[in-house]
C-alpha positions as CSV (number, residue, x, y, z in Angstrom):
1,X,-65.2,44.8,86.0
2,X,-62.7,45.0,82.7
3,X,-59.3,45.0,82.3
4,X,-60.0,49.4,81.6
5,X,-62.4,49.6,84.6
6,X,-59.9,47.7,86.7
7,X,-56.7,49.0,86.1
8,X,-58.6,52.9,86.7
9,X,-60.3,51.5,90.1
10,X,-56.5,50.1,91.7
11,X,-55.7,53.5,90.7
12,X,-57.6,55.5,92.5
13,X,-57.7,52.8,95.8
14,X,-54.2,53.6,95.6
15,X,-54.1,57.4,95.3
16,X,-56.7,57.3,98.5
17,X,-54.4,55.3,100.6
18,X,-51.9,57.1,100.3
19,X,-53.5,60.1,102.0
20,X,-54.9,58.1,104.3
21,X,-51.4,57.1,105.2
22,X,-49.9,60.6,104.9
23,X,-52.8,61.9,107.9
24,X,-52.5,58.6,109.7
25,X,-48.4,59.4,109.8
26,X,-47.9,63.0,111.6
27,X,-44.6,62.7,110.4
28,X,-42.8,65.8,111.3
29,X,-42.8,68.8,109.2
30,X,-39.1,68.9,108.2
31,X,-39.8,64.9,107.6
32,X,-42.8,64.5,105.3
33,X,-42.7,62.3,102.4
34,X,-42.6,63.8,98.8
35,X,-46.8,63.2,97.5
36,X,-47.1,59.9,95.9
37,X,-47.7,59.7,92.3
38,X,-45.7,62.6,91.6
39,X,-41.8,63.9,91.0
40,X,-40.0,65.2,94.0
41,X,-40.7,68.4,95.1
42,X,-38.5,71.0,92.5
43,X,-35.5,72.9,94.2
44,X,-37.3,75.8,94.9
45,X,-39.8,74.9,97.3
46,X,-37.4,72.2,99.4
47,X,-36.8,72.0,102.5
48,X,-34.4,73.9,104.5
49,X,-32.1,70.4,105.5
50,X,-31.4,69.4,102.3
51,X,-31.3,71.3,99.0
52,X,-30.7,70.3,95.0
53,X,-28.0,72.9,94.2
54,X,-26.4,72.5,97.6
55,X,-22.4,71.6,95.9
56,X,-23.0,73.9,93.0
57,X,-20.6,76.2,93.8
58,X,-18.3,73.9,95.5
59,X,-18.1,71.0,93.8
60,X,-20.0,71.7,90.8
61,X,-19.0,68.2,89.0
62,X,-20.4,65.7,91.8
63,X,-22.7,63.9,90.4
64,X,-20.8,63.3,87.4
65,X,-17.8,61.6,88.8
66,X,-20.4,59.5,90.9
67,X,-21.8,58.5,87.6
68,X,-18.6,57.7,86.0
69,X,-17.4,56.1,88.6
70,X,-20.7,53.4,88.6
71,X,-20.8,52.7,85.3
72,X,-17.5,51.5,85.8
73,X,-18.0,49.3,88.0
74,X,-21.1,48.4,87.3
75,X,-19.7,48.0,83.8
76,X,-17.0,45.2,85.4
77,X,-19.8,43.9,87.8
78,X,-23.4,44.8,87.1
79,X,-24.6,42.6,90.6
80,X,-23.0,45.7,92.3
81,X,-25.6,47.8,90.8
82,X,-28.6,46.1,93.1
83,X,-25.3,45.9,96.0
84,X,-25.1,49.4,96.2
85,X,-29.1,50.7,96.2
86,X,-29.1,48.0,99.4
87,X,-26.4,49.7,101.3
88,X,-28.1,53.0,101.1
89,X,-31.4,51.1,102.4
90,X,-28.8,49.5,105.1
91,X,-26.9,53.0,106.5
92,X,-30.6,54.9,106.3
93,X,-32.6,51.5,108.2
94,X,-29.7,52.5,111.3
95,X,-29.4,55.8,112.8
96,X,-30.5,57.3,109.5
97,X,-28.5,58.6,105.9
98,X,-25.1,59.1,107.6
99,X,-22.6,56.8,106.3
100,X,-22.8,54.8,109.8
101,X,-22.8,51.6,107.8
102,X,-19.3,52.7,106.1
103,X,-17.0,52.9,108.8
104,X,-14.9,49.8,109.3
105,X,-13.9,49.1,113.4
106,X,-14.3,47.4,115.9
107,X,-18.1,46.6,116.5
108,X,-19.4,48.9,114.1
109,X,-22.3,48.5,111.8
110,X,-19.9,47.1,109.3
111,X,-18.8,44.5,111.3
112,X,-22.5,43.0,112.3
113,X,-23.6,39.2,111.3
114,X,-26.6,41.0,109.5
115,X,-24.1,43.0,107.2
116,X,-22.0,40.2,106.2
117,X,-23.7,40.0,102.7
118,X,-23.1,43.8,102.0
119,X,-20.8,44.8,99.2
120,X,-20.2,48.0,97.5
121,X,-18.3,49.5,100.0
122,X,-14.8,49.6,97.2
123,X,-17.3,51.7,94.7
124,X,-17.7,54.3,97.8
125,X,-14.3,54.7,98.5
126,X,-13.1,54.7,95.3
127,X,-15.8,57.6,93.9
128,X,-14.3,59.4,97.9
129,X,-11.0,59.2,97.1
130,X,-11.8,61.2,93.5
131,X,-13.6,63.7,95.1
132,X,-11.2,64.2,97.8
133,X,-8.8,64.8,94.6
134,X,-11.4,67.5,93.3
135,X,-12.7,69.1,96.5
136,X,-11.7,68.5,99.4
137,X,-13.2,68.1,102.3
138,X,-16.5,69.1,100.9
139,X,-19.1,65.9,99.5
140,X,-19.6,63.6,102.3
141,X,-20.0,60.1,102.1
142,X,-23.7,59.8,103.0
143,X,-24.2,61.8,99.7
144,X,-22.0,59.7,97.6
145,X,-24.3,56.9,99.2
146,X,-27.7,58.7,98.2
147,X,-26.1,59.5,94.7
148,X,-24.7,56.3,94.5
149,X,-27.7,54.4,95.0
150,X,-29.5,57.2,92.0
151,X,-27.5,56.6,89.8
152,X,-27.3,52.3,90.3
153,X,-30.7,52.3,89.9
154,X,-30.6,54.2,86.6
155,X,-28.0,51.3,85.6
156,X,-30.3,48.7,86.3
157,X,-32.4,50.4,83.9
158,X,-34.4,52.1,86.8
159,X,-36.3,55.9,87.2
160,X,-33.9,58.8,87.1
161,X,-35.1,61.3,90.9
162,X,-33.1,64.6,91.3
163,X,-31.7,63.8,94.9
164,X,-31.5,66.7,97.3
165,X,-27.8,67.1,99.3
166,X,-26.5,69.0,102.2
167,X,-26.2,65.6,104.6
168,X,-23.1,64.9,107.1
169,X,-22.0,61.9,107.8
170,X,-22.0,60.5,111.6
171,X,-19.2,59.9,114.3
172,X,-21.3,56.4,115.6
173,X,-21.8,53.0,113.9
174,X,-22.9,49.9,116.5
175,X,-23.2,46.4,115.5
176,X,-25.5,45.6,118.0
177,X,-28.1,48.6,115.9
178,X,-27.5,46.5,113.2
179,X,-30.3,43.9,114.3
180,X,-32.8,46.4,113.4
181,X,-32.6,46.2,109.7
182,X,-35.4,43.7,108.3
183,X,-33.7,40.1,107.0
184,X,-36.2,38.5,104.9
185,X,-38.0,36.8,107.4
186,X,-40.2,39.7,109.3
187,X,-43.8,39.8,109.4
188,X,-45.6,42.6,107.7
189,X,-46.6,44.7,111.4
190,X,-42.2,44.9,112.1
191,X,-41.9,45.5,108.5
192,X,-45.1,49.1,109.0
193,X,-43.6,49.5,112.5
194,X,-40.0,49.6,111.2
195,X,-41.3,51.8,107.9
196,X,-43.3,54.3,110.6
197,X,-40.1,54.9,112.6
198,X,-38.3,55.9,109.7
199,X,-40.9,58.6,109.2
200,X,-41.7,55.7,105.6
201,X,-45.2,54.8,105.1
202,X,-46.8,52.0,103.9
203,X,-46.6,52.9,99.9
204,X,-43.1,53.1,100.8
205,X,-42.6,49.6,101.8
206,X,-44.5,47.9,99.2
207,X,-42.3,50.2,96.7
208,X,-38.9,50.0,98.1
209,X,-39.1,46.1,98.4
210,X,-39.6,46.3,94.7
211,X,-36.0,46.9,94.2
212,X,-35.6,43.2,94.5
213,X,-36.9,43.6,91.0
214,X,-32.8,42.9,90.7
215,X,-29.9,41.8,92.6
216,X,-30.1,38.0,94.6
217,X,-30.2,36.9,97.8
218,X,-27.8,33.7,99.6
219,X,-29.1,30.7,99.8
220,X,-29.3,30.3,103.6
221,X,-31.5,33.1,103.7
222,X,-34.4,31.1,102.8
223,X,-33.4,27.9,103.7
224,X,-35.9,27.8,106.3
225,X,-38.9,28.1,103.7
226,X,-37.8,25.3,101.5
227,X,-37.3,22.4,104.0
228,X,-38.9,23.2,108.0
229,X,-40.6,26.2,108.0
230,X,-41.2,27.1,111.3
231,X,-40.2,24.4,112.7
232,X,-43.1,22.0,110.8
233,X,-40.3,20.5,109.2
234,X,-42.0,20.9,105.6
235,X,-42.0,23.8,103.2
236,X,-43.9,27.0,103.4
237,X,-47.1,26.0,102.2
238,X,-47.3,29.8,100.3
239,X,-44.3,28.9,98.0
240,X,-45.3,27.8,94.3
241,X,-44.8,24.0,93.7
242,X,-42.7,24.8,90.5
243,X,-40.5,27.4,92.4
244,X,-39.8,26.0,95.2
245,X,-38.5,22.6,93.3
246,X,-35.9,25.0,91.5
247,X,-35.1,26.4,94.6
248,X,-34.5,23.1,96.0
249,X,-32.6,22.4,93.1
250,X,-30.4,25.8,93.6
251,X,-30.0,26.1,96.8
252,X,-28.2,23.3,97.8
253,X,-25.8,25.2,99.6
254,X,-26.5,28.0,102.1
255,X,-23.5,29.6,100.9
256,X,-24.8,29.9,97.2
257,X,-26.5,32.6,95.4
258,X,-30.0,33.2,94.0
259,X,-32.1,35.7,92.3
260,X,-34.6,37.3,94.4
261,X,-36.8,37.8,91.0
262,X,-37.1,34.2,89.3
263,X,-38.1,35.8,86.1
264,X,-36.7,38.8,85.2
265,X,-33.4,38.5,87.7
266,X,-32.0,41.4,85.7
267,X,-34.3,43.7,84.2
268,X,-35.9,46.3,86.7
269,X,-39.4,46.1,85.9
270,X,-42.5,45.4,87.9
271,X,-42.7,41.4,86.9
272,X,-41.6,41.3,90.7
273,X,-45.5,42.3,92.5
274,X,-46.2,39.5,89.7
275,X,-44.2,36.8,91.1
276,X,-46.0,37.9,94.7
277,X,-49.0,36.8,92.7
278,X,-47.9,33.8,91.9
279,X,-46.1,32.9,95.5
280,X,-42.9,33.0,93.6
281,X,-41.6,35.6,96.3
282,X,-38.0,34.5,97.4
283,X,-38.0,36.1,101.2
284,X,-41.0,35.8,103.3
285,X,-41.1,39.5,103.8
286,X,-42.0,40.1,100.2
287,X,-44.6,36.7,99.6
288,X,-46.3,38.0,103.2
289,X,-46.5,41.6,101.0
290,X,-49.4,39.8,99.0
291,X,-50.9,37.8,101.4
292,X,-51.5,40.5,104.4
293,X,-54.2,43.0,103.9
294,X,-52.6,46.1,104.7
295,X,-50.2,45.4,101.9
296,X,-52.3,43.1,99.2
297,X,-54.2,46.0,97.3
298,X,-50.8,48.3,97.1
299,X,-49.2,45.1,95.3
300,X,-52.1,44.5,93.2
301,X,-52.0,47.9,91.8
302,X,-48.3,48.1,90.7
303,X,-48.4,44.2,89.6
304,X,-50.9,45.6,86.8
305,X,-49.6,49.0,86.6
306,X,-46.0,48.8,85.5
307,X,-44.9,52.8,85.2
308,X,-47.0,53.5,88.6
309,X,-43.9,51.2,90.0
310,X,-41.3,53.2,87.7
311,X,-42.8,56.3,88.7
312,X,-43.3,55.6,92.7
313,X,-39.8,53.8,92.8
314,X,-38.0,57.5,92.4
315,X,-40.2,59.5,95.0
316,X,-40.3,56.4,98.0
317,X,-36.0,56.4,97.3
318,X,-36.1,60.0,97.9
319,X,-37.8,59.2,100.6
320,X,-35.7,57.1,101.8
321,X,-32.5,59.4,101.5
322,X,-34.5,62.3,103.4
323,X,-34.2,59.6,106.8
324,X,-33.5,61.8,109.9
325,X,-30.1,63.4,108.2
326,X,-28.0,65.2,109.8
327,X,-27.2,68.7,108.8
328,X,-25.4,71.8,110.0
329,X,-23.3,71.1,113.1
330,X,-25.0,67.6,113.3
331,X,-22.0,65.5,112.0
332,X,-19.0,66.4,109.8
333,X,-17.9,65.5,106.1
334,X,-15.3,62.4,106.7
335,X,-12.1,62.8,104.2
336,X,-12.4,58.6,104.2
337,X,-15.5,56.8,104.6
338,X,-14.1,54.6,107.0
339,X,-13.1,56.4,109.3
340,X,-14.2,59.6,111.2
341,X,-11.9,62.4,111.4
342,X,-9.2,63.3,113.6
343,X,-8.4,66.7,112.9
């Protein structure tokens, strides 16, 4: 089969797979993911819960404020861009996109062991402080996180997408619930079931995992794969030998950091998927996507067609931002993202 024929075959397979997955998921209408391989819905067809013009009259400069702040912080520390994307994921992964990860009190999600490496809280605080000056008690912290994740993606070289707004902030944040969030050592079945519980599908799982095209991880997250995989006393046999030697040199200490993408760590691209095919996925959850029959076809399609990943990432991030949102009277608009309101 020629290269062009193979590319077309993979595209058709991926498109067919998406429709099959969508039909099987049977997600309630208000939570239906956006169609794959297309842009998010235009404002006039968006659902009633969130809207693209939500702040048009009440805080018209909201997005420009978020844009400027994310750019300012990222210029000072480029590693903050992937950290903000991760912060948004951790928020949506527990109780939906309600800014519960930002609450800073005893036994909140933010204090959990699973959250100890999260960064970017100061960026969100800075954005919120500016918005409270310009538009008091108007913009939710959950909307700030969703918008900041988009701006961080663009700053890192990824795609732009329209973010619908209208999320409210939750009032509950429990440390024990943070254990639900995948931490890099789970099997694919767990990942699939976790995403399905959030109204997300296989395509979203593989595409959102591609956010690991940028950013870094602590070495403590991968040392088990390097020295004592599943109690065998040996390295994970699925790791490329040269990559294994590199990681052993890089990760002598658990507190050290290592790039999630060993090839192009600062570039938002589809090389992440090529790395998986070369057995160079850093986290176990990354590498398993290439060996599991349920996800390997999608990995192949995204590895061979860079624009497919670029376009689909915006769709899957839109789907992520719509997970279990609070609207209307279901939540509040915090004046300080770290604490629930007292009035």
